[in-house]
DRENDRENSE-763400 format. One record per residue (C-alpha): chain; residue number from 0; residue in three letters; x, y, z. Coordinates in Angstrom, 2 decimals, padded with zeros to 5 digits. Last residue first. Example, Ala and Ser with C-alpha at 12.3 -4.5 7.8 and 13.67 -1.06 7.14 Angstrom:
REM DRENDRENSE-763400
   c     k     r         x         y         z
   A     1   SER    013.67   -001.06    007.14
   A     0   ALA    012.30   -004.50    007.80
END
This chain:
REM DRENDRENSE-763400
   c     k     r         x         y         z
   A   427   VAL    266.18   -109.27   -155.59
   A   426   LEU    266.31   -109.47   -151.96
   A   425   GLU    264.26   -112.57   -152.10
   A   424   LEU    266.13   -115.06   -154.37
   A   423   PHE    263.84   -116.15   -157.14
   A   422   LEU    265.57   -113.67   -159.83
   A   421   LEU    269.05   -115.56   -158.67
   A   420   LYS    267.85   -118.23   -160.48
   A   419   PRO    267.95   -117.05   -163.64
   A   418   ASN    272.22   -117.41   -163.72
   A   417   GLU    272.85   -116.12   -167.25
   A   416   LEU    270.00   -113.61   -167.22
   A   415   TYR    270.85   -112.44   -163.85
   A   414   GLY    274.75   -112.14   -164.90
   A   413   ILE    273.43   -110.57   -168.37
   A   412   ILE    270.99   -108.09   -166.66
   A   411   LYS    274.12   -106.98   -164.16
   A   410   LYS    276.37   -106.82   -167.26
   A   409   CYS    274.04   -104.64   -169.22
   A   408   PHE    274.00   -102.03   -166.45
   A   407   ARG    277.95   -102.36   -166.18
   A   406   ALA    278.34   -101.13   -169.88
   A   405   GLY    276.00   -097.82   -169.42
   A   404   VAL    277.74   -097.02   -166.07
   A   403   ASP    281.03   -097.19   -168.26
   A   402   GLY    279.68   -095.35   -171.61
   A   401   ASP    277.99   -092.64   -168.66
   A   400   ILE    274.41   -092.24   -168.29
   A   399   LEU    272.27   -088.57   -167.68
   A   398   ARG    273.07   -086.59   -171.00
   A   397   HIS    274.18   -089.47   -172.38
   A   396   ASP    270.80   -091.05   -172.48
   A   395   PHE    271.15   -094.77   -173.64
   A   394   SER    270.67   -097.63   -175.99
   A   393   LEU    271.12   -101.20   -175.04
   A   392   SER    271.79   -103.99   -177.57
   A   391   LEU    271.92   -108.00   -176.01
   A   390   TYR    272.62   -110.88   -178.13
   A   389   MET    271.63   -114.07   -177.78
   A   388   MET    273.84   -117.28   -177.24
   A   387   ASP    272.21   -120.81   -176.67
   A   386   ARG    275.48   -122.70   -176.21
   A   385   ILE    277.53   -125.89   -178.08
   A   384   VAL    281.43   -125.86   -176.74
   A   383   ILE    284.69   -125.30   -177.34
   A   382   THR    286.52   -125.76   -174.91
   A   381   ASP    289.13   -123.54   -172.74
   A   380   ASP    287.11   -123.53   -170.37
   A   379   ARG    284.42   -122.34   -172.04
   A   378   VAL    285.05   -121.30   -175.81
   A   377   VAL    281.74   -120.63   -177.88
   A   376   PRO    280.32   -122.55   -181.24
   A   375   ARG    276.64   -121.65   -182.08
   A   374   ARG    273.17   -122.25   -180.64
   A   373   LYS    271.18   -118.93   -181.53
   A   372   ILE    268.64   -116.83   -179.91
   A   371   GLU    267.18   -114.19   -181.79
   A   370   HIS    267.24   -110.62   -180.45
   A   369   ILE    266.66   -108.70   -177.24
   A   368   GLY    267.50   -104.27   -177.07
   A   367   LEU    267.17   -103.17   -174.07
   A   366   ILE    265.82   -099.00   -173.59
   A   365   ALA    267.33   -096.37   -171.73
   A   364   VAL    266.89   -092.65   -170.37
   A   363   GLU    263.09   -092.62   -170.53
   A   362   PRO    261.78   -089.23   -171.33
   A   361   TYR    261.54   -090.64   -174.12
   A   360   ASN    261.44   -094.42   -175.54
   A   359   ILE    264.95   -094.50   -176.31
   A   358   ILE    265.21   -095.35   -180.20
   A   357   PRO    267.17   -099.28   -180.37
   A   356   THR    270.31   -099.60   -181.98
   A   355   ALA    269.63   -102.91   -184.07
   A   354   PHE    271.60   -106.56   -183.28
   A   353   LEU    272.89   -109.67   -184.94
   A   352   GLY    269.82   -109.86   -187.37
   A   351   GLY    267.49   -112.37   -186.65
   A   350   LEU    263.50   -111.69   -187.15
   A   349   ALA    262.81   -115.35   -184.27
   A   348   GLY    262.54   -111.97   -181.28
   A   347   LEU    263.23   -108.78   -182.55
   A   346   SER    262.26   -107.47   -178.73
   A   345   THR    262.20   -103.92   -177.18
   A   344   ILE    262.29   -103.50   -173.53
   A   343   THR    261.32   -100.37   -171.99
   A   342   PHE    262.04   -098.57   -169.13
   A   341   THR    259.99   -095.71   -166.83
   A   340   GLY    256.74   -096.04   -168.22
   A   339   GLY    253.81   -094.25   -166.93
   A   338   GLN    251.50   -094.04   -170.21
   A   337   LEU    250.07   -096.75   -172.08
   A   336   ASP    248.14   -099.10   -169.97
   A   335   GLN    246.01   -095.73   -168.52
   A   334   LEU    245.40   -095.15   -172.23
   A   333   ALA    243.48   -098.57   -172.55
   A   332   ILE    243.96   -100.73   -175.92
   A   331   LYS    241.59   -101.60   -177.88
   A   330   GLY    243.26   -101.77   -181.53
   A   329   GLU    243.02   -105.85   -181.06
   A   328   ARG    246.62   -105.66   -181.49
   A   327   ALA    247.19   -103.81   -178.58
   A   326   ALA    244.74   -105.49   -176.46
   A   325   LYS    246.31   -109.25   -177.08
   A   324   ALA    249.74   -107.55   -176.18
   A   323   LEU    248.89   -106.06   -173.38
   A   322   ARG    246.84   -109.34   -171.88
   A   321   GLU    249.96   -111.36   -172.64
   A   320   ILE    252.41   -109.46   -171.39
   A   319   GLU    249.81   -109.26   -168.71
   A   318   THR    249.66   -113.03   -167.66
   A   317   ALA    253.61   -113.66   -168.34
   A   316   ILE    254.15   -110.38   -165.56
   A   315   GLU    251.62   -112.10   -163.27
   A   314   LEU    253.65   -116.01   -163.96
   A   313   LEU    257.28   -114.24   -163.24
   A   312   SER    255.69   -113.11   -159.72
   A   311   LYS    254.58   -108.90   -159.53
   A   310   ARG    255.63   -106.76   -157.13
   A   309   ASP    258.35   -105.48   -159.38
   A   308   ALA    256.76   -105.01   -162.03
   A   307   ASP    254.71   -101.94   -160.42
   A   306   LYS    252.87   -101.47   -164.15
   A   305   ILE    253.48   -103.32   -166.92
   A   304   VAL    253.32   -100.91   -169.86
   A   303   PRO    252.08   -101.39   -173.10
   A   302   VAL    254.42   -099.84   -176.34
   A   301   ILE    253.35   -099.19   -179.71
   A   300   LEU    254.86   -100.16   -182.84
   A   299   GLY    252.58   -099.54   -186.03
   A   298   GLU    248.52   -099.69   -187.75
   A   297   ASP    248.68   -103.61   -188.11
   A   296   THR    250.77   -104.07   -184.51
   A   295   ALA    254.16   -104.22   -183.21
   A   294   THR    254.39   -104.50   -179.37
   A   293   ALA    257.52   -102.46   -177.54
   A   292   ILE    257.27   -103.70   -173.84
   A   291   GLY    256.99   -100.90   -171.68
   A   290   ILE    258.13   -101.80   -167.93
   A   289   ASN    257.14   -099.73   -165.13
   A   288   TYR    259.31   -099.72   -162.36
   A   287   TYR    258.83   -097.54   -159.03
   A   286   LYS    261.23   -095.71   -156.96
   A   285   LYS    261.61   -092.79   -160.43
   A   284   ILE    264.77   -090.89   -160.19
   A   283   VAL    263.53   -087.50   -161.35
   A   282   ILE    266.77   -085.65   -162.84
   A   281   GLU    266.25   -081.69   -162.61
   A   280   GLY    266.67   -078.74   -164.58
   A   279   THR    263.30   -077.50   -163.79
   A   278   THR    261.75   -077.73   -167.31
   A   277   GLU    264.29   -079.73   -168.95
   A   276   ASP    262.65   -082.80   -166.03
   A   275   LEU    265.65   -085.39   -167.33
   A   274   SER    264.20   -088.94   -166.67
   A   273   ALA    265.51   -091.94   -163.98
   A   272   ASN    265.28   -095.76   -164.24
   A   271   LEU    269.11   -095.54   -165.59
   A   270   MET    269.92   -093.68   -162.25
   A   269   PRO    268.75   -096.17   -160.12
   A   268   MET    271.44   -098.77   -160.50
   A   267   GLU    271.28   -101.76   -158.43
   A   266   LYS    267.61   -101.79   -158.43
   A   265   LEU    267.53   -101.44   -162.65
   A   264   ALA    269.38   -104.42   -162.52
   A   263   ALA    266.79   -106.56   -160.66
   A   262   VAL    263.85   -104.72   -162.97
   A   261   SER    266.01   -105.64   -165.73
   A   260   ALA    266.06   -109.75   -164.64
   A   259   LYS    262.77   -109.64   -163.81
   A   258   VAL    261.60   -108.52   -167.50
   A   257   ILE    263.98   -110.35   -169.03
   A   256   PHE    262.45   -113.53   -167.18
   A   255   PRO    259.29   -111.89   -168.25
   A   254   LEU    260.17   -112.24   -171.85
   A   253   TYR    261.28   -115.58   -172.29
   A   252   THR    258.37   -117.22   -172.71
   A   251   LEU    255.88   -118.91   -170.18
   A   250   LYS    252.09   -119.19   -171.63
   A   249   VAL    250.03   -118.95   -168.79
   A   248   GLY    246.80   -121.24   -168.36
   A   247   LYS    247.45   -122.81   -164.39
   A   246   GLN    248.32   -125.38   -166.03
   A   245   GLU    250.28   -124.15   -168.97
   A   244   ALA    252.66   -122.43   -165.99
   A   243   LEU    253.21   -125.60   -164.18
   A   242   PRO    254.15   -127.69   -167.85
   A   241   LYS    256.93   -124.48   -168.71
   A   240   MET    258.41   -124.35   -165.59
   A   239   GLN    261.02   -126.85   -166.92
   A   238   GLU    261.53   -125.86   -170.37
   A   237   ARG    262.26   -122.23   -168.61
   A   236   LEU    265.02   -123.59   -166.17
   A   235   GLN    266.82   -125.39   -169.44
   A   234   ILE    266.41   -122.10   -171.21
   A   233   LEU    267.89   -119.82   -168.58
   A   232   GLU    270.81   -122.15   -168.01
   A   231   THR    271.33   -122.00   -171.93
   A   230   MET    270.73   -118.25   -172.16
   A   229   ASP    274.42   -116.89   -172.78
   A   228   VAL    274.36   -113.51   -172.88
   A   227   GLU    276.18   -111.38   -176.03
   A   226   ASP    276.95   -107.28   -175.59
   A   225   VAL    276.67   -104.47   -177.30
   A   224   TYR    276.38   -100.60   -176.11
   A   223   THR    273.94   -097.46   -177.97
   A   222   PHE    274.84   -094.08   -177.78
   A   221   HIS    271.97   -091.75   -177.90
   A   220   ALA    271.96   -087.51   -176.72
   A   219   ALA    268.18   -087.38   -175.88
   A   218   THR    266.71   -084.16   -177.27
   A   217   THR    266.48   -084.65   -181.25
   A   216   LYS    266.55   -088.49   -181.68
   A   215   SER    263.28   -088.90   -178.63
   A   214   GLN    261.41   -085.85   -180.60
   A   213   HIS    262.11   -087.36   -183.85
   A   212   MET    260.81   -090.60   -182.64
   A   211   HIS    257.66   -089.59   -181.04
   A   210   GLU    256.46   -087.47   -183.77
   A   209   ALA    256.92   -090.16   -185.90
   A   208   ILE    255.01   -092.35   -184.02
   A   207   ARG    252.79   -090.21   -183.73
   A   206   LYS    251.82   -090.04   -187.17
   A   205   ARG    251.83   -093.79   -187.52
   A   204   ILE    249.34   -094.04   -185.25
   A   203   GLY    246.86   -091.85   -186.84
   A   202   ARG    248.11   -089.67   -189.86
   A   201   LEU    250.50   -089.33   -192.29
   A   200   PRO    248.45   -089.24   -195.66
   A   199   ILE    248.88   -091.97   -198.39
   A   198   ARG    250.65   -090.55   -201.37
   A   197   GLU    251.30   -093.51   -203.89
   A   196   GLU    253.59   -092.92   -206.85
   A   195   ARG    254.27   -094.58   -210.24
   A   194   LYS    250.53   -093.43   -211.27
   A   193   ASP    251.44   -089.77   -210.87
   A   192   THR    254.04   -089.79   -212.94
   A   191   VAL    252.84   -090.53   -217.02
   A   190   VAL    255.68   -090.11   -219.05
   A   189   PRO    254.70   -089.27   -223.04
   A   188   ARG    255.41   -091.84   -225.32
   A   187   PRO    258.02   -091.43   -227.59
   A   186   ALA    257.73   -091.29   -231.65
   A   185   PHE    258.46   -094.27   -233.10
   A   184   ALA    255.03   -095.43   -234.54
   A   183   PRO    255.15   -092.00   -236.60
   A   182   ALA    252.95   -089.43   -235.44
   A   181   THR    249.33   -090.12   -237.24
   A   180   PRO    248.17   -091.69   -234.09
   A   179   PRO    245.88   -094.92   -234.50
   A   178   PRO    242.20   -094.73   -232.88
   A   177   THR    242.22   -095.19   -228.89
   A   176   PRO    242.80   -097.70   -226.71
   A   175   THR    241.16   -096.85   -222.82
   A   174   PRO    243.58   -095.93   -220.76
   A   173   PRO    245.60   -097.96   -218.42
   A   172   ALA    244.02   -099.33   -215.33
   A   171   THR    245.22   -097.56   -211.74
   A   170   ARG    242.10   -095.87   -211.31
   A   169   MET    239.95   -098.74   -212.58
   A   168   ALA    241.97   -101.38   -210.32
   A   167   ALA    241.58   -099.05   -207.41
   A   166   PHE    237.84   -098.35   -207.81
   A   165   ARG    237.72   -102.16   -207.98
   A   164   ARG    239.19   -103.23   -205.15
   A   163   VAL    237.40   -100.27   -203.51
   A   162   ASP    234.01   -101.71   -204.15
   A   161   GLU    235.25   -104.93   -203.25
   A   160   ASP    235.58   -104.51   -200.33
   A   159   THR    232.05   -102.87   -199.38
   A   158   VAL    230.76   -099.46   -199.81
   A   157   ARG    227.31   -099.71   -198.30
   A   156   GLY    224.58   -098.25   -200.50
   A   155   GLY    222.25   -098.90   -197.99
   A   154   PRO    223.54   -102.65   -198.46
   A   153   GLY    225.94   -102.85   -200.09
   A   152   THR    227.18   -101.22   -203.93
   A   151   GLY    229.17   -098.35   -202.76
   A   150   GLN    230.43   -095.61   -205.37
   A   149   VAL    233.71   -094.99   -204.23
   A   148   HIS    234.83   -091.06   -204.73
   A   147   SER    234.20   -090.62   -200.17
   A   146   ILE    236.47   -093.55   -199.97
   A   145   ASP    239.91   -091.62   -201.30
   A   144   VAL    242.03   -094.88   -202.34
   A   143   GLY    245.67   -094.93   -201.52
   A   142   LEU    245.40   -098.68   -201.40
   A   141   GLU    246.22   -099.00   -198.25
   A   140   ARG    244.07   -096.08   -196.68
   A   139   ALA    241.48   -097.88   -198.77
   A   138   LEU    241.81   -101.10   -196.54
   A   137   LYS    241.47   -099.24   -193.91
   A   136   ARG    238.09   -097.96   -194.62
   A   135   THR    237.13   -101.59   -195.60
   A   134   ALA    238.24   -103.04   -192.02
   A   133   PRO    236.37   -099.74   -189.96
   A   132   THR    232.90   -100.92   -191.91
   A   131   ALA    231.64   -098.71   -195.05
   A   130   LEU    228.72   -096.04   -194.81
   A   129   VAL    230.59   -092.82   -196.26
   A   128   ARG    228.73   -089.76   -194.53
   A   127   GLN    230.19   -086.52   -195.73
   A   126   ALA    229.03   -087.18   -199.12
   A   125   PRO    226.08   -088.86   -198.06
   A   124   ALA    224.98   -085.45   -196.12
   A   123   ALA    225.05   -083.26   -199.15
   A   122   ALA    221.95   -084.20   -200.70
   A   121   PRO    220.17   -084.28   -198.18
   A   120   SER    221.33   -080.58   -196.99
   A   119   PRO    220.65   -079.29   -200.36
   A   118   PRO    216.83   -079.37   -200.52
   A   117   PRO    215.82   -077.71   -197.47
   A   116   PRO    217.97   -074.91   -197.96
   A   115   PRO    215.55   -072.92   -200.37
   A   114   ALA    216.52   -073.29   -204.29
   A   113   ALA    217.89   -069.66   -205.83
   A   112   VAL    221.61   -070.42   -205.35
   A   111   ALA    221.12   -073.82   -206.01
   A   110   THR    219.15   -072.93   -209.25
   A   109   ALA    221.80   -070.63   -210.61
   A   108   SER    225.02   -073.09   -210.51
   A   107   ALA    222.51   -076.06   -212.22
   A   106   THR    221.46   -073.94   -215.04
   A   105   ALA    223.19   -075.91   -217.76
   A   104   PRO    222.16   -079.14   -215.65
   A   103   ALA    218.72   -078.78   -216.30
   A   102   SER    216.86   -082.06   -215.70
   A   101   ALA    218.07   -082.39   -212.44
   A   100   VAL    217.28   -078.93   -210.91
   A    99   PRO    214.10   -078.81   -212.58
   A    98   GLU    213.05   -082.04   -211.01
   A    97   ARG    214.28   -080.39   -207.42
   A    96   GLN    211.37   -077.75   -207.63
   A    95   PRO    208.08   -079.47   -208.47
   A    94   GLN    209.32   -081.78   -205.49
   A    93   PRO    209.38   -078.87   -202.86
   A    92   ALA    205.72   -080.32   -201.17
   A    91   ALA    205.42   -078.76   -198.49
   A    90   VAL    203.45   -081.56   -196.89
   A    89   PRO    206.30   -084.00   -196.68
   A    88   GLU    208.87   -081.99   -194.82
   A    87   PRO    206.42   -080.48   -192.28
   A    86   LYS    206.05   -084.41   -190.57
   A    85   THR    209.75   -084.83   -189.67
   A    84   GLU    210.82   -081.58   -188.34
   A    83   PRO    208.83   -082.53   -185.04
   A    82   LYS    211.00   -079.99   -182.74
   A    81   ALA    213.56   -080.95   -180.26
   A    80   GLU    213.70   -078.67   -177.51
   A    79   GLY    212.87   -081.24   -174.21
   A    78   VAL    214.80   -084.27   -175.82
   A    77   GLU    218.43   -081.78   -176.17
   A    76   GLU    219.16   -080.42   -179.51
   A    75   ILE    222.70   -081.69   -179.94
   A    74   ILE    226.03   -079.88   -181.77
   A    73   VAL    229.14   -082.02   -182.12
   A    72   LEU    232.42   -082.20   -181.52
   A    71   VAL    233.35   -077.76   -180.53
   A    70   SER    236.69   -077.96   -179.75
   A    69   GLY    237.94   -078.08   -176.44
   A    68   VAL    240.34   -080.58   -176.88
   A    67   LYS    241.73   -080.04   -180.59
   A    66   VAL    240.50   -082.09   -183.64
   A    65   ILE    242.03   -084.06   -186.10
   A    64   GLU    240.39   -085.41   -188.99
   A    63   GLY    240.18   -088.65   -190.25
   A    62   GLU    236.61   -089.26   -190.53
   A    61   LYS    235.00   -085.57   -190.53
   A    60   ALA    234.21   -083.20   -187.66
   A    59   ASN    231.63   -080.81   -186.56
   A    58   LEU    228.81   -083.26   -186.63
   A    57   LYS    225.57   -080.99   -186.56
   A    56   LEU    222.11   -081.32   -185.50
   A    55   ILE    222.27   -084.66   -183.60
   A    54   LYS    219.10   -084.89   -181.51
   A    53   GLY    218.61   -085.35   -177.86
   A    52   ALA    220.01   -087.36   -175.15
   A    51   ARG    223.13   -086.12   -172.89
   A    50   PRO    226.78   -086.29   -172.83
   A    49   ALA    226.53   -088.84   -175.35
   A    48   PRO    229.42   -091.46   -175.03
   A    47   ILE    233.21   -091.06   -176.43
   A    46   GLU    234.84   -094.50   -177.26
   A    45   VAL    238.46   -093.97   -176.72
   A    44   THR    241.17   -095.50   -179.20
   A    43   ALA    244.61   -095.14   -177.93
   A    42   LYS    248.23   -094.06   -179.42
   A    41   ASP    248.20   -090.69   -177.82
   A    40   THR    245.13   -089.82   -178.89
   A    39   MET    242.34   -091.72   -181.42
   A    38   VAL    238.78   -091.08   -180.89
   A    37   GLU    235.52   -093.22   -181.58
   A    36   VAL    232.66   -091.49   -182.13
   A    35   MET    228.42   -091.36   -180.38
   A    34   PRO    228.60   -093.96   -177.95
   A    33   GLN    225.25   -093.95   -175.92
   A    32   ASP    226.11   -092.19   -172.48
   A    31   GLU    221.99   -090.30   -172.92
   A    30   ARG    220.63   -091.80   -175.45
   A    29   VAL    220.38   -090.10   -179.48
   A    28   PHE    218.43   -089.40   -181.99
   A    27   ASP    220.33   -089.32   -185.26
   A    26   GLY    219.14   -086.37   -187.64
   A    25   GLU    223.19   -086.51   -188.50
   A    24   LYS    225.02   -089.33   -187.93
   A    23   VAL    226.31   -091.47   -185.05
   A    22   LEU    228.63   -094.17   -184.62
   A    21   TRP    231.42   -092.10   -186.29
   A    20   LYS    234.72   -093.69   -186.44
   A    19   VAL    238.42   -092.71   -185.87
   A    18   ILE    238.41   -088.86   -185.84
   A    17   GLU    241.79   -087.98   -184.20
   A    16   GLY    242.87   -086.52   -181.13
   A    15   GLU    243.98   -083.36   -179.68
   A    14   HIS    246.09   -081.96   -176.56
   A    13   VAL    246.92   -085.08   -174.77
   A    12   GLY    248.98   -084.29   -171.56
   A    11   GLU    247.24   -086.69   -169.34
   A    10   GLY    244.50   -088.39   -171.23
   A     9   ILE    240.66   -087.54   -172.58
   A     8   ASP    240.46   -084.01   -172.17
   A     7   PRO    236.97   -083.50   -173.51
   A     6   LEU    235.93   -082.73   -176.88
   A     5   LYS    233.51   -080.01   -177.16
   A     4   PHE    229.59   -080.91   -177.68
   A     3   GLU    227.69   -077.76   -178.30
   A     2   PHE    224.45   -077.87   -176.79
   A     1   PRO    221.30   -076.48   -179.03
   A     0   MET    219.35   -073.76   -177.19
END
């Protein structure tokens, strides 16, 4: 009896996954543990292997389709049950029946009903399994092209980037000139609205971002506090440490210092490292410090998490930031690297601007936004001096964090950044 393989629970709290790419097709024979499909869930893409060896009888979902956990994903005929179907097919000689169908389009519908089941199956399969690389599929989505409608010119009928661009150009090209109309030259032209809009399916990471941001804004009572920090001392310290970090193969940015400063402040004010369990009506204070770093990718903003940041050195944090950012941008981030955050830092960096009002990474209760460092005149001891200044913007969940608490937390972070040597004290 064929084996029905159901989409497994591949992550805590995950209820569904999106089929990113099939690595097999119907009729293929697979080995046990051979990768079958790429599934994206909770912003992470994972490969699901074949649970046993056999022949793929049916794929129950198309690429881009959302599948619930527990739904039948693939039907596999196990090796012991596989039947040698390849030999009888050419002997059955259904050729005379196929040719009239192709040559008599007027009776196609009647012929399709009367024809035996084998002929329609090979004809239907290619329409469901478009041969194209992930990069080509991404290009098609960006151009609003349904890739199943594109005629492939690559090897084996594979759809290439050029095929997609050609299809998009044909779709938007002006209509073929027609004979001069009989109406007067000043007659108004009909307005074509369908070519002035582009519709892109909301799915994948962008859909999950939309859902998460909506949940945060409609659940947490946001308020934002903004202050500025003098980064001059930290810049000098970083310049001194950079050569030592480079000797160890580590790229030392400002972010590890900010992570350390945030952890030190969280230890002093633990309510900022908490969440609200709405089902039990309890405030959950975390005794661990998992710092999320918002990372921009081609697919959208995701938040990899530095686990136990309080137990890591400055260089270890720098190394972890680089590893997580690289994996996120390459689409290879592991699911566990996206879970368990207790506090998030988001950076606009060199993009500039004064400040933003970041949205809390729910169910956390606070998020820190950091911005561009700019040299500008400030007053120190009644004297105007040039300093390296940066704005901090922190958003808090007002259900747990009062305004004065948020302001004091920001001041503590500023204190560590303006006196960065404090970060190396054992008590911190």
